[in-house]
N, C-alpha and C positions, 0 to 999 in steps of 0.2 A: 799075669792076672793083676788087675788094679785093685788097690785097697778100697773097701767100701768107704763112702763119705762119713765123716764124723758128724753125728747129730748136733744141731745147734744147742749151745749151752753145756756141752760135754767137754769142758775145758781140760780136765785131766786127760782125757783121751787125745785131744788135740795136741796138748803139750808133749805127750808121750810120742805121738807120730812125728812131730817136729824134731824132738830129741833123737829118735831112732834114725830119721833121715839124715840129720847132720852127722851123727856119729858114724853111720855106715859110709857116708861119703868121705869123711875125714880119714878113716882107717882102711879104706879099700886100697888094695895094692894096684900098681900099674897093670895094664892089660898084659896077660901072658905070664904074670909073676904070681907067686903065692907067699904068704907070710909063714916062715918056718921057725922063726925065733924072734923074741922080743927081749930087749935089755932096758933097764931102768936106771935113772939117777935120781937122787933125792936131795932136797934142800936141807939145810941144817935144822930147820924147824920140823922136819919130818914130812913135809908135803912133797908130792911128786914134782920133779924138775923136768925130766925128759923121758920119753919112751921112744926107743929106736926099733924099727921093724926091719927084719932081714929076710931075704930069700937065700938060704945057704949063708955064704959070707958076704953077699952083696947087700949093702944098705939100700933099702927102698925109700924110706922117709924117716924123718924125726918129728915127733910131736913135742912142742915146748909148752909147758903149763905155767901160767902166771896167776898169782894168788893175791887177793885183797888182804889188808892187814888183819881182818877178822878170820882169815884162812878159808874164806869162800872162794871158789874158783872164779877167776876173772876172765881168763882167755885161754884158748888152745890154738896154737898156730902150727902149721905144717910146713916143713921145708924138706 
């Protein structure tokens, strides 16, 4: 079922839809797999460095987080 259109000028709703679509595509497992475990690493300043997603012992993907000097999230890359 398709999502209803976001009314014009409802920027908060539009940004949330874009955010949700990006996040769901970044963290979705490959077809036929499921995420059963996540592990994390942290930078020395306390920001998240990586998130690794596993199906059992099989690594599915790694998300690497890049931060600006002001600690705002700059980029998430998937490998």
